[in-house]
C-alpha positions as CSV (number, residue, x, y, z in Angstrom):
1,X,0.0,0.0,0.0
2,X,1.3,3.5,-0.9
3,X,0.1,6.4,1.2
4,X,0.5,10.0,0.0
5,X,2.3,10.9,3.3
6,X,4.7,9.4,5.7
7,X,3.7,7.1,8.5
8,X,4.6,9.8,11.1
9,X,2.4,12.4,9.4
10,X,-0.5,9.9,9.2
11,X,-0.1,8.9,12.9
12,X,0.1,12.5,14.0
13,X,-3.2,13.3,12.1
14,X,-5.0,10.4,13.7
15,X,-3.7,11.3,17.2
16,X,-4.7,14.9,16.7
17,X,-8.1,14.7,15.0
18,X,-9.0,11.0,15.2
19,X,-9.4,10.7,11.5
20,X,-7.5,10.8,8.2
21,X,-8.7,11.0,4.6
22,X,-6.8,10.6,1.4
23,X,-6.1,8.5,-1.7
24,X,-3.9,5.4,-1.5
25,X,-2.5,3.1,-4.2
26,X,-3.1,-0.6,-3.4
27,X,-1.0,-3.0,-5.4
28,X,-1.8,-6.7,-4.6
29,X,1.0,-9.0,-5.6
30,X,0.6,-10.3,-9.1
31,X,-2.4,-8.1,-9.8
32,X,-2.9,-4.6,-11.3
33,X,-2.8,-1.8,-8.8
34,X,-5.8,0.4,-8.1
35,X,-6.6,3.6,-6.3
36,X,-8.7,3.8,-3.1
37,X,-10.3,6.8,-1.6
38,X,-9.7,6.0,2.0
39,X,-11.0,7.2,5.4
40,X,-9.3,6.2,8.6
41,X,-11.1,6.6,12.0
42,X,-9.3,6.1,15.3
43,X,-11.3,3.8,17.6
44,X,-11.0,4.3,21.4
45,X,-12.2,2.4,24.5
46,X,-14.3,3.9,27.4
47,X,-11.1,5.3,28.9
48,X,-10.1,7.0,25.7
49,X,-7.3,4.7,24.9
50,X,-6.8,3.9,21.1
51,X,-7.7,0.3,20.4
52,X,-8.1,0.1,16.6
53,X,-8.3,2.0,13.3
54,X,-11.4,1.6,11.2
55,X,-10.6,1.9,7.4
56,X,-13.3,2.5,4.7
57,X,-12.1,2.5,1.1
58,X,-13.8,3.2,-2.2
59,X,-12.2,2.1,-5.5
60,X,-11.9,5.2,-7.6
61,X,-9.5,3.8,-10.2
62,X,-11.8,4.3,-13.2
63,X,-12.7,7.8,-12.0
64,X,-9.1,8.8,-11.7
65,X,-8.3,7.4,-15.2
66,X,-11.2,9.4,-16.6
67,X,-10.0,12.5,-14.9
68,X,-6.5,12.0,-16.2
69,X,-7.9,11.5,-19.8
70,X,-10.0,14.6,-19.4
71,X,-7.1,16.7,-18.2
72,X,-5.0,15.5,-21.1
73,X,-7.8,16.2,-23.5
74,X,-8.3,19.7,-22.1
75,X,-4.5,20.4,-22.2
76,X,-4.4,19.2,-25.8
77,X,-7.5,21.3,-26.7
78,X,-6.1,24.4,-25.0
79,X,-2.8,23.9,-26.8
80,X,-4.6,23.8,-30.1
81,X,-6.8,26.8,-29.4
82,X,-3.9,28.8,-28.1
83,X,-1.6,28.2,-31.0
84,X,-3.8,28.1,-34.1
85,X,-4.1,31.2,-36.2
86,X,-7.9,31.1,-36.2
87,X,-10.0,32.9,-33.6
88,X,-12.6,30.6,-31.9
89,X,-15.7,31.9,-30.1
90,X,-19.1,30.8,-28.9
91,X,-22.0,33.2,-28.7
92,X,-25.6,32.7,-27.5
93,X,-28.6,33.5,-29.7
94,X,-28.6,37.0,-28.4
95,X,-25.0,37.5,-29.7
96,X,-23.3,37.5,-26.3
97,X,-20.0,35.7,-25.8
98,X,-19.9,32.6,-23.8
99,X,-16.4,31.5,-24.8
100,X,-13.4,33.0,-26.6
101,X,-10.1,31.1,-27.3
102,X,-7.0,32.2,-25.4
103,X,-5.2,33.2,-28.6
104,X,-7.5,36.2,-28.8
105,X,-4.7,38.2,-27.1
106,X,-2.2,37.2,-29.7
107,X,-4.6,37.9,-32.6
108,X,-6.5,41.0,-31.3
109,X,-4.4,42.3,-28.4
110,X,-7.3,41.7,-25.9
111,X,-7.2,39.1,-23.2
112,X,-10.0,36.5,-23.1
113,X,-11.6,38.3,-20.1
114,X,-11.4,41.7,-21.9
115,X,-13.1,40.2,-25.0
116,X,-15.9,38.7,-22.8
117,X,-16.5,42.0,-21.1
118,X,-16.6,44.0,-24.4
119,X,-18.9,41.4,-26.0
120,X,-19.7,41.0,-29.7
121,X,-21.1,44.5,-30.3
122,X,-18.1,46.1,-28.7
123,X,-15.6,44.1,-30.8
124,X,-17.1,44.8,-34.2
125,X,-17.7,47.9,-36.2
126,X,-21.5,48.9,-36.1
127,X,-21.9,47.9,-39.8
128,X,-20.3,44.5,-39.2
129,X,-22.4,43.9,-36.1
130,X,-25.6,44.6,-37.9
131,X,-24.6,42.5,-40.9
132,X,-23.7,39.6,-38.6
133,X,-26.9,40.0,-36.6
134,X,-29.1,40.0,-39.8
135,X,-27.3,36.9,-41.1
136,X,-27.7,35.0,-37.8
137,X,-31.4,36.1,-37.5
138,X,-32.0,34.9,-41.0
139,X,-30.4,31.5,-40.5
140,X,-32.4,30.9,-37.2
141,X,-35.6,32.0,-38.9
142,X,-35.2,29.4,-41.7
143,X,-33.8,26.7,-39.5
144,X,-37.1,24.7,-39.5
145,X,-37.8,25.1,-43.2
146,X,-37.9,21.8,-45.1
147,X,-34.6,20.7,-46.6
148,X,-32.5,22.7,-44.2
149,X,-29.4,20.9,-43.0
150,X,-29.1,21.2,-39.2
151,X,-25.3,20.8,-39.5
152,X,-25.0,23.5,-42.2
153,X,-22.3,26.2,-42.1
154,X,-22.6,29.8,-43.2
155,X,-20.0,32.5,-43.7
156,X,-20.0,36.1,-42.4
157,X,-17.3,38.7,-43.1
158,X,-16.9,41.2,-40.2
159,X,-14.5,44.0,-39.3
160,X,-13.1,43.6,-35.8
161,X,-11.2,46.4,-34.0
162,X,-8.0,45.4,-32.3
163,X,-6.8,46.8,-29.0
164,X,-4.4,49.1,-30.8
165,X,-7.4,50.6,-32.7
166,X,-6.6,49.0,-36.1
167,X,-9.3,47.2,-38.1
168,X,-9.0,43.7,-39.3
169,X,-11.3,41.8,-41.6
170,X,-12.3,38.3,-40.5
171,X,-14.2,35.6,-42.4
172,X,-16.3,33.8,-39.8
173,X,-17.3,30.2,-40.4
174,X,-20.4,29.7,-38.2
175,X,-22.1,26.5,-37.0
176,X,-25.1,26.0,-34.8
177,X,-24.7,24.3,-31.4
178,X,-27.9,22.4,-30.5
179,X,-29.4,20.8,-27.4
180,X,-30.7,17.2,-27.3
181,X,-34.0,18.4,-28.7
182,X,-32.2,19.9,-31.7
183,X,-32.9,23.5,-30.7
184,X,-30.3,26.1,-31.4
185,X,-28.7,27.2,-28.1
186,X,-25.5,28.9,-29.3
187,X,-23.3,29.5,-32.3
188,X,-19.7,28.4,-32.8
189,X,-17.6,30.7,-34.9
190,X,-14.2,30.1,-36.3
191,X,-12.7,33.3,-37.7
192,X,-9.7,33.7,-40.0
193,X,-8.0,37.1,-40.6
194,X,-8.4,37.7,-44.4
195,X,-7.2,41.4,-44.3
196,X,-4.1,40.7,-46.3
197,X,-6.0,38.4,-48.7
198,X,-8.5,41.2,-49.4
199,X,-5.6,43.6,-50.0
200,X,-4.0,41.2,-52.5
201,X,-7.4,40.8,-54.2
202,X,-7.8,44.6,-54.5
203,X,-4.3,44.9,-55.9
204,X,-5.0,42.2,-58.4
205,X,-8.2,43.9,-59.5
206,X,-6.3,47.1,-59.9
207,X,-3.6,45.3,-62.0
208,X,-6.4,43.7,-64.0
209,X,-8.0,47.0,-64.6
210,X,-4.7,48.5,-65.8
211,X,-4.1,45.4,-67.9
212,X,-7.5,45.7,-69.5
213,X,-7.0,49.4,-70.1
214,X,-3.6,48.6,-71.8
215,X,-5.1,45.9,-74.0
216,X,-8.0,48.2,-74.9
217,X,-5.5,50.8,-76.2
218,X,-2.9,48.4,-77.5
219,X,-3.0,48.5,-81.3
220,X,-1.4,45.2,-81.9
221,X,-1.7,41.6,-80.7
222,X,0.3,40.2,-77.8
223,X,0.6,36.5,-77.5
224,X,2.3,33.5,-75.8
225,X,2.1,30.0,-77.2
226,X,3.5,26.6,-76.2
227,X,6.4,25.2,-78.1
228,X,3.9,22.9,-80.0
229,X,1.9,25.9,-81.1
230,X,-1.0,25.7,-78.5
231,X,-2.0,29.3,-77.7
232,X,-1.8,30.2,-74.1
233,X,-2.5,33.9,-74.4
234,X,-3.7,35.9,-77.4
235,X,-5.0,39.4,-76.7
236,X,-5.3,42.9,-78.2
237,X,-6.7,43.9,-81.6
238,X,-7.1,40.3,-82.6
239,X,-10.5,40.6,-84.3
240,X,-9.6,44.0,-85.9
241,X,-6.5,42.5,-87.5
242,X,-7.6,39.0,-88.4
243,X,-11.4,39.0,-88.3
244,X,-11.2,36.1,-85.8
245,X,-11.7,36.3,-82.0
246,X,-9.1,35.5,-79.3
247,X,-11.2,32.5,-78.4
248,X,-10.9,31.1,-81.9
249,X,-7.1,31.0,-81.5
250,X,-7.0,29.9,-77.8
251,X,-9.5,27.1,-78.5
252,X,-7.5,25.9,-81.4
253,X,-10.3,26.5,-84.0
254,X,-7.9,28.7,-85.9
255,X,-4.1,28.3,-86.2
256,X,-1.9,31.3,-86.9
257,X,0.4,29.5,-89.3
258,X,-2.7,28.5,-91.3
259,X,-3.7,32.1,-92.0
260,X,-0.3,33.1,-93.3
261,X,-0.3,33.9,-97.0
262,X,1.0,30.6,-98.7
263,X,3.8,32.3,-100.6
264,X,5.0,34.1,-97.5
265,X,4.8,30.9,-95.4
266,X,7.5,29.4,-97.6
267,X,9.9,32.2,-96.8
268,X,9.3,32.2,-93.0
269,X,8.9,28.5,-92.3
270,X,12.6,28.1,-91.5
271,X,12.5,30.9,-88.9
272,X,9.4,29.3,-87.4
273,X,11.2,26.1,-87.0
274,X,14.2,27.9,-85.5
275,X,12.1,29.5,-82.8
276,X,11.0,26.0,-81.7
277,X,14.5,24.4,-81.7
278,X,17.1,27.1,-80.9
279,X,17.3,28.6,-77.4
280,X,17.1,32.4,-76.8
281,X,16.1,33.1,-80.4
282,X,14.8,36.5,-81.4
283,X,13.3,37.2,-84.8
284,X,11.5,40.1,-86.6
285,X,9.6,39.4,-89.8
286,X,7.0,40.8,-92.1
287,X,4.5,38.8,-94.0
288,X,0.9,38.7,-95.2
289,X,-2.1,37.0,-93.6
290,X,-5.5,36.2,-95.0
291,X,-8.3,37.6,-92.8
292,X,-11.5,35.8,-92.1
293,X,-13.2,38.0,-94.8
294,X,-10.4,36.9,-97.2
295,X,-8.7,40.3,-97.2
296,X,-4.9,40.2,-97.4
297,X,-3.1,42.2,-94.7
298,X,0.5,42.9,-94.0
299,X,1.8,42.3,-90.4
300,X,5.1,42.9,-88.6
301,X,5.9,40.3,-86.0
302,X,8.6,40.6,-83.2
303,X,9.0,37.2,-81.6
304,X,11.3,35.4,-79.2
305,X,11.3,32.1,-77.3
306,X,11.8,31.4,-73.6
307,X,13.7,28.3,-72.4
308,X,13.4,26.0,-69.4
309,X,16.2,25.3,-66.9
310,X,17.8,22.9,-69.4
311,X,18.0,25.6,-72.1
312,X,15.3,24.0,-74.2
313,X,12.7,26.3,-75.8
314,X,9.5,26.0,-73.6
315,X,7.2,28.6,-75.1
316,X,7.2,31.5,-77.7
317,X,5.9,35.0,-77.1
318,X,5.7,38.2,-79.2
319,X,3.7,41.0,-80.7
320,X,2.1,41.4,-84.1
321,X,1.1,44.7,-85.7
322,X,-0.9,45.5,-88.8
323,X,1.4,47.4,-91.2
324,X,-0.8,47.3,-94.3
325,X,-1.2,51.1,-94.5
326,X,2.6,51.5,-94.2
327,X,3.2,49.0,-96.9
328,X,0.7,50.8,-99.2
329,X,2.3,54.1,-98.5
330,X,5.8,52.7,-99.3
331,X,4.5,51.2,-102.6
332,X,3.0,54.5,-103.6
333,X,6.3,56.2,-102.9
334,X,8.0,53.7,-105.1
335,X,5.4,54.4,-107.8
336,X,5.9,58.1,-107.6
337,X,9.7,57.7,-107.7
338,X,9.3,55.8,-110.9
339,X,7.4,58.5,-112.8
340,X,10.5,60.2,-114.2
341,X,11.6,56.9,-115.7
342,X,8.1,56.2,-117.1
343,X,7.7,59.7,-118.5
344,X,11.0,61.3,-119.5
345,X,9.3,64.7,-120.2
346,X,7.1,65.4,-117.1
347,X,5.0,68.4,-116.9
348,X,6.2,69.2,-113.5
349,X,8.7,67.6,-111.2
350,X,9.0,68.5,-107.5
C-alpha cells in the first residue's frame, strides 16, 4: 500500500483529529494496482485509549483514469486553441460571448476576459455587427424550413477592431450548437484574418483594370504559345487585324500558321522552326495574312522564345502589328519615284 504521506504524518493526524482522509494506491502481488479513496477513523475504549483503526475505502481507479484523460484532452485542446491562427468563439442566440479562445490576445491584443467584457457589439464595427446580426437572425428563422441541413455552415465577413485601434477583416465560419431536442442554443464561430487576402485581391483587381486598359488601347496583338503551337495567351486587336476572335485561336479552332499567305509561309517557315528548336532566339519578320473575310493584310511580328532550366525552348511570345497602310504608302512612294523613268518629259517635277 502506498500512502500520500509518511507514517509519522498519518499517525500525527490520527492522534490529533482522530481521522484521516486521502487516496492510497493498493498493489496486490501479481495483480494490477488500483486507487482507493480511503477514510481512517481512530477507535478508542471507554477510557479514551486507542484500540483500533477503522478503514473505509472506495475504489476510484476508473474515475481517476477518466479525470486524467479529461485533463490530457483539455490540455491538448487548450494547446490547439492557443496556437492556431484562427479565432474561436461561442455566442448565444442574443449575440453575447460565452467562450473565446485564449489566442485572442495574440490575434487581437485583448485578453480573453477583456473580449468577454466587451462582448460582440463592442468588438465589431457597427456595420459589421448589424450585418452579422441579420445573417444569424435569417439563419435561425429558416432553421425549421424543409430541406435545411441542421449541420450546415454559413460565412460572415466582419470587421473587428484590435486593441491598438486598427481594423482587421475576418471571415467567420459559423455552425449551430444544439441541445438534445435539436434546438439552437448557441453558435460556434471560427474566424480567419483575411485582411491581407483582401488587400491582395484589390491589388490584383487594380492590376487587372490597368491590364484591360492597356489591351483596350494596344494597337497590336500580344501572344504567348506553347512550343507545340498551342495558344496560351492571345489578346489585343485580334479581331480587328484577323477577323477572328481571341477565343478562336485559344480554343484551337484557328491556327496562326494556317492564315499566313502561302507564298510568305514558304519564306518564314525556316524561322518558325528555328524558334522551336534554338534557345534564346529572337526574330523580326514581315509577311501577309489572310483575314476571315479573305482580305490580305501585312503584319510585322517581333517574336522570341523562352527556355526552361535545361536551355530547351519552352514557349514562344511576341507582338504582331498590322502594317498594311505603311506598306501601301511605301508602294505609292516607289510608284511616284518611278514617274521620271516612265515619263522622260514630265509636266512638273517637284
